[in-house]
N, C-alpha and C positions, 0 to 999 in steps of 0.2 A: 601265690606267694606273699607270705603278711612280709612287712618292711623288714623283720629284722632275721629270716628264714637263709638259712644257707642252703646253695645247692650242692649236690654230691661232692664236686672239687672242692668247695669250702671247707664242708663239714671233716674231708679228708687235713686238709691245710689247721684246722684249729686243733683237729685231733694229735694230728704230730707235733704241734704248737705243745702241749699239754703234756704229751710224754716225756718230751724236752724237762720240763721243769719238774715234772713228780721226781721225789725223791728215791732212793733206789729201795727196795724192800729191804728189811733184814731177814736175813737168811740164818737162822739160828744153827743149821744142823753144820752148813758150811764156817759159821764162828767157832764151834766146837770143835771143828776138824783140825781148823788153824790154830786152835789154844793147844789142842792134843799134841800137835806136830812141834810145836815150841817148847813144849816142855817135854817130849823127847828127847831133844836135839841138845836140852839147856842139859839134861840129866847124863846124857851121852856125852859131852864135853865134861861135866862132872866129874864123872867114873872114868873116863881117861887121864884127868889132870894129875890125881894124887898118885897112878901109879909108876910116874916117873920118875 
């Protein structure tokens, strides 16, 4: 083994550490679904409001 090579246990620890630091992947479909549901809720509230 070289000076800076890690064994299997060390490699797992390093990859786990980097997984925590990695920013969350941006999910476009999930974002669009969230915006859509917010819009529909807002539209429903506006629709209910004038009928009073």
